[in-house]
C-alpha positions as CSV (number, residue, x, y, z in Angstrom):
1,M,7.6,21.5,88.8
2,N,9.7,24.6,87.9
3,T,12.8,22.5,88.3
4,F,11.4,20.0,85.9
5,F,10.6,22.6,83.2
6,Q,14.0,24.3,83.6
7,L,15.9,21.0,83.2
8,T,13.7,20.0,80.2
9,R,14.4,23.4,78.6
10,R,18.1,23.0,79.3
11,N,18.1,19.5,77.7
12,L,16.3,20.7,74.6
13,R,18.6,23.6,74.2
14,M,21.6,21.3,74.4
15,F,20.1,19.0,71.7
16,F,19.4,21.9,69.2
17,K,22.8,23.4,70.0
18,D,24.4,20.4,68.4
19,K,23.4,21.2,64.8
20,G,25.1,18.0,63.5
21,M,23.0,15.8,65.7
22,F,19.8,17.6,64.9
23,F,20.2,17.7,61.1
24,S,21.5,14.1,60.9
25,S,18.4,13.0,62.8
26,L,16.2,15.1,60.6
27,I,17.7,13.9,57.3
28,T,17.6,10.2,58.3
29,P,13.9,9.7,57.4
30,V,14.4,11.4,54.1
31,I,17.2,9.0,53.2
32,L,15.2,6.1,54.4
33,L,12.2,7.2,52.3
34,V,14.3,7.4,49.2
35,L,15.9,4.0,49.9
36,Y,12.6,2.3,50.7
37,A,11.0,3.8,47.5
38,T,13.9,2.7,45.4
39,F,14.6,-0.8,46.7
40,L,11.6,-2.0,48.7
41,A,8.7,-0.7,46.6
42,K,9.3,-3.3,43.8
43,V,9.6,-6.1,46.4
44,Y,6.3,-5.1,48.1
45,K,4.6,-4.7,44.7
46,D,5.6,-8.2,43.5
47,S,4.6,-9.7,46.8
48,F,1.2,-8.0,46.6
49,L,0.5,-9.0,43.0
50,S,1.5,-12.6,43.8
51,A,-1.2,-12.7,46.4
52,L,-3.9,-11.8,44.0
53,P,-6.0,-14.5,42.3
54,D,-5.4,-15.0,38.6
55,G,-7.6,-12.9,36.3
56,L,-8.5,-10.3,39.0
57,A,-8.3,-6.9,37.5
58,I,-7.1,-4.0,39.7
59,E,-6.4,-0.3,39.0
60,E,-2.7,0.6,38.9
61,S,-3.3,3.6,41.3
62,L,-4.8,1.2,43.8
63,I,-1.7,-1.1,43.5
64,D,0.6,1.9,44.0
65,A,-1.4,3.2,47.0
66,T,-1.2,-0.3,48.6
67,V,2.5,-0.5,48.1
68,A,3.1,3.1,49.2
69,G,1.0,2.5,52.4
70,Q,3.0,-0.6,53.3
71,L,6.3,1.1,52.5
72,I,5.4,4.2,54.6
73,S,4.2,2.2,57.5
74,S,7.5,0.3,57.5
75,L,9.4,3.6,57.4
76,L,7.5,5.2,60.3
77,A,7.5,2.0,62.4
78,V,11.3,1.8,62.2
79,S,12.1,5.6,62.3
80,C,10.1,6.3,65.4
81,V,12.3,3.8,67.4
82,T,15.7,4.1,65.7
83,I,15.7,7.9,65.6
84,A,14.9,7.9,69.3
85,F,18.2,6.0,69.9
86,C,20.0,8.7,67.9
87,S,18.4,11.8,69.5
88,N,18.4,10.4,73.0
89,L,22.1,10.9,73.6
90,L,22.1,13.9,76.0
91,M,22.2,11.8,79.1
92,I,25.3,10.0,77.8
93,G,26.8,13.3,76.8
94,D,26.3,14.6,80.4
95,K,28.1,11.5,81.7
96,A,31.0,11.9,79.3
97,S,31.4,15.6,80.1
98,G,30.9,15.2,83.8
99,A,27.9,17.4,83.9
100,I,25.8,14.6,85.4
101,R,27.8,14.9,88.6
102,D,26.8,18.5,89.0
103,L,23.2,17.5,88.5
104,T,23.2,14.6,90.8
105,V,24.9,16.4,93.7
106,S,22.3,19.1,93.6
107,P,19.0,18.8,95.5
108,V,17.2,17.8,92.3
109,K,15.2,14.6,92.7
110,R,16.4,11.7,90.6
111,S,12.8,11.2,89.3
112,T,12.6,14.8,88.2
113,L,16.0,14.4,86.4
114,A,14.8,11.2,84.7
115,F,11.6,12.8,83.5
116,S,13.4,15.8,82.2
117,Y,15.7,13.6,80.1
118,F,12.7,11.6,78.9
119,T,10.5,14.6,78.0
120,A,13.3,16.5,76.2
121,S,14.3,13.4,74.2
122,A,10.6,12.7,73.3
123,A,10.1,16.2,72.2
124,S,13.2,16.4,70.0
125,T,12.4,12.9,68.5
126,L,8.8,13.9,67.8
127,I,10.0,16.9,65.7
128,V,11.8,14.5,63.5
129,T,9.2,11.7,63.3
130,F,6.4,14.2,62.5
131,T,8.5,15.7,59.8
132,A,8.9,12.1,58.5
133,L,5.2,11.7,58.6
134,A,4.6,14.9,56.7
135,L,7.0,13.8,53.9
136,S,5.5,10.4,53.9
137,L,2.0,11.8,53.3
138,V,3.3,13.9,50.5
139,Y,4.8,10.8,48.9
140,L,1.5,8.9,49.4
141,S,-0.5,11.7,47.8
142,V,1.6,11.3,44.7
143,Q,1.2,7.5,44.6
144,G,-2.5,7.3,45.4
145,W,-4.5,8.9,48.2
146,Y,-7.3,6.9,49.9
147,L,-7.0,8.2,53.5
148,S,-9.7,10.0,55.3
149,F,-9.1,12.7,57.8
150,L,-9.7,10.2,60.7
151,D,-7.1,7.9,59.1
152,V,-4.5,10.7,59.2
153,V,-5.3,11.5,62.8
154,C,-4.9,7.8,63.7
155,V,-1.6,7.6,61.9
156,A,-0.4,10.7,63.8
157,L,-1.5,9.1,67.0
158,D,0.4,5.9,66.1
159,V,3.6,7.9,65.4
160,L,3.2,9.7,68.8
161,V,2.8,6.4,70.7
162,L,5.7,4.7,68.7
163,T,8.0,7.7,69.4
164,L,7.2,7.6,73.1
165,F,7.9,3.8,73.1
166,G,11.2,4.3,71.3
167,T,12.2,7.1,73.7
168,A,11.3,5.0,76.8
169,L,13.1,2.0,75.4
170,S,16.3,3.9,74.4
171,S,16.3,5.7,77.8
172,C,16.4,2.4,79.7
173,I,19.3,1.1,77.5
174,H,21.2,4.4,77.4
175,F,21.1,4.6,81.2
176,F,23.9,1.9,81.3
177,L,26.1,3.5,78.7
178,N,28.8,6.0,79.5
179,T,30.4,7.0,76.1
180,N,29.2,8.1,72.7
181,G,31.1,5.2,71.2
182,Q,28.9,2.8,73.2
183,A,25.8,4.7,72.2
184,S,26.8,4.6,68.5
185,A,27.4,0.8,68.7
186,V,23.9,0.3,70.3
187,G,22.3,2.6,67.7
188,T,23.9,0.6,64.9
189,I,22.6,-2.7,66.2
190,V,19.1,-1.3,66.8
191,S,19.0,0.3,63.3
192,A,20.2,-3.0,61.7
193,G,17.9,-5.4,63.5
194,Y,14.8,-3.6,64.7
195,G,13.1,-3.5,61.3
196,F,13.2,-7.3,61.0
197,I,11.9,-8.1,64.5
198,C,9.0,-5.6,64.3
199,G,7.8,-6.8,60.9
200,A,8.7,-3.7,59.0
201,Y,11.1,-5.1,56.4
202,M,9.4,-8.5,56.2
203,P,5.9,-9.3,57.4
204,I,5.8,-11.5,60.4
205,S,3.4,-13.8,58.5
206,N,6.4,-14.8,56.3
207,F,8.3,-16.2,59.3
208,G,8.0,-19.7,60.8
209,A,5.3,-20.5,63.3
210,G,7.7,-20.6,66.2
211,L,9.3,-17.3,65.4
212,Q,5.9,-15.7,64.9
213,K,5.0,-16.7,68.5
214,V,8.2,-15.3,69.8
215,L,7.8,-12.0,68.0
216,S,4.2,-11.7,69.2
217,F,5.6,-10.9,72.6
218,L,7.4,-7.8,71.3
219,P,5.5,-4.5,71.5
220,G,7.1,-3.2,68.2
221,T,5.2,-5.8,66.3
222,Y,1.9,-4.2,67.3
223,G,3.2,-0.7,66.7
224,T,4.0,-1.7,63.1
225,S,0.6,-3.3,62.6
226,L,-1.2,-0.2,64.0
227,V,0.4,2.1,61.4
228,R,-0.3,-0.5,58.6
229,N,-3.9,-0.7,59.6
230,H,-4.5,3.0,59.5
231,M,-2.4,3.7,56.4
232,L,-4.2,1.0,54.4
233,R,-7.8,1.2,55.8
234,G,-8.9,3.4,52.9
235,V,-7.2,1.1,50.3
236,F,-9.0,-2.0,51.7
237,A,-12.3,-0.1,51.7
238,Q,-11.7,0.8,48.0
239,M,-10.9,-2.8,47.2
240,G,-14.3,-3.8,48.7
241,S,-16.2,-1.1,46.8
242,V,-14.7,-2.2,43.4
243,G,-15.7,-5.8,43.9
244,F,-12.8,-7.6,45.6
245,P,-13.9,-10.8,47.3
246,E,-13.8,-10.5,51.1
247,E,-11.6,-13.6,51.4
248,V,-9.0,-11.9,49.0
249,I,-9.0,-8.8,51.2
250,S,-8.6,-10.8,54.3
251,G,-5.7,-12.7,52.8
252,I,-4.0,-9.5,51.8
253,R,-4.5,-8.1,55.3
254,A,-3.1,-11.2,56.9
255,S,-0.1,-11.3,54.5
256,I,1.1,-7.8,55.5
257,D,0.4,-8.1,59.2
258,C,-2.7,-5.9,59.4
259,D,-4.4,-8.8,61.2
260,L,-2.2,-10.2,64.0
261,S,-2.9,-13.1,66.4
262,F,-1.6,-14.1,69.7
263,F,-1.5,-17.9,70.1
264,G,-4.6,-18.2,67.9
265,H,-6.5,-15.2,69.2
266,Q,-6.8,-12.2,66.9
267,I,-5.6,-8.9,68.3
268,S,-8.0,-5.9,68.0
269,I,-6.8,-2.3,67.3
270,G,-7.7,-1.4,70.9
271,A,-5.6,-4.2,72.3
272,M,-2.6,-3.1,70.1
273,Y,-2.9,0.4,71.6
274,A,-3.1,-1.1,75.1
275,V,0.1,-3.1,74.5
276,M,2.0,0.0,73.1
277,I,0.8,2.4,75.8
278,G,1.4,-0.2,78.5
279,S,5.0,-0.7,77.2
280,V,5.6,3.1,77.2
281,L,4.5,3.3,80.8
282,L,6.5,0.2,81.8
283,F,9.8,1.3,80.2
284,A,9.4,4.9,81.4
285,G,8.8,3.7,84.9
286,I,11.8,1.4,84.8
287,F,13.9,4.3,83.6
288,V,12.8,6.4,86.5
289,L,13.4,3.5,88.9
290,F,17.0,3.1,87.6
291,H,17.7,6.7,88.6
292,I,16.1,6.3,92.0
293,V,18.1,3.1,92.7
294,A,21.3,4.8,91.5
295,R,20.7,7.7,93.9
296,R,20.2,5.4,96.9
297,K,23.4,3.5,96.0
298,A,25.3,6.8,95.8
299,I,24.1,7.8,99.2
300,R,25.2,4.6,100.7
């Protein structure tokens, strides 16, 4: 256990020693928040207004809160995964520098080495994603605040689970990379495409039926929906209290992926958490298994 803590500490120190990597990861959510608020807010607002029945009056603050909640949930859903690919580069750096050879020839177990990489990457990524969450809540308080304390706790839990998912997924992919150039290429691809396949940029409900079924197999879809549900729960409750018809609220929830179905069966919040936690355990286990198999091949 002491070896694990020492390796994790070493990995964290290496991450924070690279000030460029740390601050670039930290500033990414700020840039995304500005870009989302500048370009996506109007798109979300127009989409929301078009879904309302003609003649239905609604307060401007409630509209702004709905748009902000959808925007922030998209930001967090994407950032928790894409930032993990940016901050989880130490293992590749050790390969490029040759430090990995010193670690693997030592009596350290491969599973311990794998867990130390995973834990350090998760910790460093969580610092950035929770900073993004704090900034997002400040933005939401300006636009319109309808969250309860429980909602905030649930959103924080969503960010934690999504960050662990992004760390586990990036760890599995980075295991096969050997240079920073390869990692940069993979990070660019993930940053460009992940927001679309997880429903952050465009709700899954806007895709064709066949593509919706394909995307329903991807864990990221449920991670995005979790954040949306908790970010907008207070907004939907307020809509009900001011007289919104239930069918209108249900239509809005379905249009922005708060209500997801898997081949006709609606997915509950508990099932979404089960999918995300199961995915974290699966990818983390695969990452550890990769290290163990590599060790056995090296011995042979």
